[in-house]
C-alpha positions in Angstrom: 41.8 18.0 0.5 40.6 19.3 3.4 37.1 18.4 4.4 34.7 20.8 5.7 32.6 19.2 8.7 29.0 18.4 7.3 25.9 17.8 9.9 24.1 15.1 7.8 25.5 13.1 4.8 23.7 10.9 2.3 25.1 8.2 1.2 24.3 5.8 -1.6 24.4 2.0 -1.6 24.9 0.1 -4.4 28.3 0.6 -6.1 29.0 2.8 -2.5 28.3 0.5 0.4 28.5 -2.6 -1.6 28.3 -4.8 -4.7 25.1 -6.6 -4.1 26.9 -9.4 -1.3 30.8 -8.2 -2.2 31.8 -6.1 0.6 33.6 -2.8 -0.5 36.5 -1.7 1.6 36.2 0.6 4.8 32.5 1.0 4.2 31.6 0.1 7.6 34.0 2.0 9.2 32.2 4.9 7.4 29.2 4.0 8.4 30.5 2.8 12.4 31.9 6.4 12.8 28.7 8.4 11.9 27.0 6.5 14.3 29.2 6.0 16.8 29.4 10.9 16.9 25.3 10.5 16.5 26.0 12.1 12.6 22.7 12.3 10.9 22.6 10.1 8.4 20.2 7.9 5.3 21.8 5.5 3.0 19.9 6.6 0.1 19.3 3.9 -3.1 17.4 3.9 -6.2 16.3 0.7 -6.2 13.1 -0.4 -5.1 13.3 -4.5 -4.8 13.6 -4.0 -1.2 12.3 -2.8 1.3 14.2 -0.5 4.4 13.9 -3.6 6.6 14.8 -6.3 3.6 18.2 -4.3 3.5 18.5 -3.4 6.8 18.7 -6.9 7.4 20.4 -7.8 4.4 23.6 -5.1 5.9 23.7 -6.7 8.5 23.9 -10.3 7.4 26.6 -9.6 4.5 28.1 -6.5 5.3 27.6 -6.8 9.5 26.7 -3.3 9.1 23.9 -2.7 11.1 22.1 1.0 11.5 18.7 1.7 12.4 15.9 1.3 10.4 15.3 5.0 9.7 18.5 6.0 8.1 17.4 3.6 5.1 15.9 5.8 2.7 14.6 4.0 -0.8 12.7 4.7 -4.1 10.0 3.2 -3.3 10.0 5.4 0.1 10.2 8.4 -1.6 7.5 7.2 -4.4 4.9 6.9 -1.9 5.4 9.8 0.8 5.2 11.4 -2.8 2.3 10.6 -3.8 0.5 10.7 -0.5 1.6 14.1 0.1 0.2 15.1 -3.5 -2.2 13.3 -4.0 -6.3 15.3 -4.0 -7.9 12.1 -4.9 -10.9 9.7 -3.5 -9.4 6.5 -3.1 -7.1 6.7 -5.6 -6.0 3.2 -8.1 -2.3 2.9 -9.0 -0.9 0.0 -11.1 2.5 -0.5 -10.4 5.2 -2.1 -12.3 7.8 -2.7 -9.7 8.2 -5.3 -6.3 7.9 -6.4 -3.2 10.1 -3.3 -1.6 7.6 -0.9 -4.0 4.5 -2.2 -3.7 4.2 -2.5 -0.2 5.2 1.3 0.4 2.4 2.3 -1.9 -0.5 0.3 -1.2 0.2 0.6 2.4 -0.8 4.5 2.0 -4.7 4.0 1.2 -3.8 3.3 -2.2 -5.8 1.2 -4.2 -3.9 -1.2 -6.9 -6.2 -0.8 -10.6 -5.1 -1.9 -14.0 -8.5 -0.7 -15.9 -8.2 2.9 -14.7 -6.2 3.7 -12.6 -4.9 7.5 -11.9 -1.1 7.1 -10.9 0.9 4.4 -13.2 4.4 3.6 -11.3 7.3 1.6 -12.8 10.3 0.6 -11.1 12.8 -2.4 -11.6 10.6 -5.4 -12.0 12.6 -9.0 -12.6 9.9 -10.3 -13.5 8.6 -7.9 -16.2 6.3 -9.1 -18.7 4.8 -8.2 -22.0 1.3 -7.9 -20.3 2.1 -6.0 -17.6 3.7 -3.1 -20.3 0.8 -3.0 -22.0 -1.4 -3.0 -19.0 1.2 0.4 -18.2 0.7 1.6 -21.3 -3.1 1.5 -21.9 -3.0 2.9 -18.6 -1.1 6.0 -19.5 -3.0 6.5 -23.0 -6.3 6.9 -20.8 -5.1 9.8 -18.7 -3.6 8.2 -15.6 -0.3 10.2 -14.2 2.9 8.3 -14.8 5.9 7.9 -12.3 9.3 6.7 -12.5 10.5 5.4 -9.3 14.0 6.1 -11.0 16.8 6.8 -14.3 19.4 3.9 -13.9 19.4 1.6 -16.7 21.5 -0.3 -14.7 22.5 -1.4 -11.3 26.9 -2.7 -11.0 26.3 -6.4 -9.4 29.2 -9.2 -8.8 29.0 -10.3 -12.1 28.6 -6.4 -13.6 25.8 -4.0 -14.4 22.5 -5.7 -15.5 19.3 -3.8 -16.6 17.7 -1.6 -13.6 14.1 0.2 -13.6 15.3 3.2 -16.5 15.4 0.4 -19.2 11.9 -0.9 -18.0 10.2 3.2 -17.9 11.9 4.0 -21.0 10.2 1.2 -22.7 7.1 2.1 -21.2 7.8 6.6 -22.6 8.6 5.2 -25.8 6.0 3.3 -26.6 3.4 6.1 -24.6 5.7 9.1 -26.2 5.1 10.4 -22.7 8.2 11.4 -20.2 7.6 10.6 -16.7 8.0 12.5 -13.6 11.0 10.6 -12.4 11.0 10.9 -8.3 14.6 8.6 -8.0 18.4 10.8 -8.0 19.1 12.7 -10.1 16.2 14.2 -10.0 16.2 16.6 -6.0 12.5 14.6 -5.3 14.1 12.6 -3.0 16.7 14.9 -1.9 14.5 17.4 -1.2 12.4 14.9 1.3 15.3 14.0 3.1 16.8 17.4 3.4 13.1 18.4 5.3 13.2 15.2 7.5 17.0 15.7 8.7 15.8 19.5 9.0 19.5 20.5 8.2 21.0 23.5 5.8 21.8 22.5 2.3 25.2 24.2 3.0 25.6 21.6 6.1 24.5 18.6 3.9 26.8 16.1 1.1 25.9 13.0 -0.2 28.2 10.3 -1.4 27.5 8.5 -4.3 30.0 5.7 -6.9 27.4 6.9 -9.9 28.1 11.0 -11.8 24.5 11.0 -13.7 22.6 9.5 -10.5 24.3 10.8 -7.6 26.4 12.9 -8.3 24.1 14.8 -10.5 21.2 14.2 -7.7 23.6 16.9 -5.5 24.3 19.2 -8.0 20.9 19.5 -8.7 20.1 20.0 -5.6 23.0 22.6 -4.4 25.3 20.7 -2.5 28.3 19.0 -1.7 28.8 15.9 -3.5 31.5 13.1 -2.9 32.4 10.4 -5.8 33.8 7.2 -4.6 35.5 5.4 -7.5 33.9 1.8 -6.3 31.2 1.3 -8.6 29.8 2.9 -11.9 31.8 5.8 -12.5 35.7 5.6 -13.3 38.1 8.5 -12.9 38.6 8.2 -16.8 34.3 9.0 -16.9 34.5 11.9 -14.9 37.0 13.5 -17.8 33.5 13.6 -19.8 32.2 15.6 -17.3 32.4 19.7 -17.0 31.1 19.7 -13.9 32.7 18.7 -11.8 31.6 16.7 -7.8 33.2 18.0 -4.6 36.0 15.3 -3.5 36.7 12.6 -5.2 37.8 9.4 -3.3 39.1 6.2 -4.3 37.0 4.7 -1.4 34.6 5.9 1.2 37.9 5.4 3.8 39.8 7.9 2.0 37.1 10.9 3.4 38.8 12.4 6.4 36.1 13.6 9.7 36.8 17.5 10.5 
């Protein structure tokens, strides 16, 4: 199948570029081609546990992929960007269930930690989550705090298999409060919209690559851009038969992509 030429590439990380410390064949050469040919791209992840700098270091150390930090866009960054653009409150308080990657991005924008009566409750992946944290978030939302979820991923692909992700935690609080959160990450389009604005590329010239139909591909379909499903992570070719709307392209791995 002949590939179109695109001006901007959005590439998922977990399951597409790597499986944690496990390398995925041809991923590094794919990124190196983009860098060498000065093609605009963003490595995008729904994972909020690491800062862009930590991801940059991780890519260099374990996958020999060296990219500028500004080419990495996380759901944590997108959440912080969204809050900053849309907040109209003075000294806004935020209660965060999440790890360093999420908390750092939010609190360095001037938002204040508040677990009593915050304006916002933000939930991402937290591997040290406790019942107390869930209780605090639930009570704050019941008092009127806006409920924001970083991403709906229920599981993350790792060397050990699929493990619980942010979506599982978000769903617990949604059930407890009987309220649905505003979701920033894929498959919602907020994150893609922020990237498209930053890259200043027409939607017709953008393409998203990812391993998860329910998040990566649906995000692209929802945002009306080209999509490429890479069969190195969550979604298999067998799974794809269950979805009515198909991606623009299906690849066994990134190395199959032919730049034109």
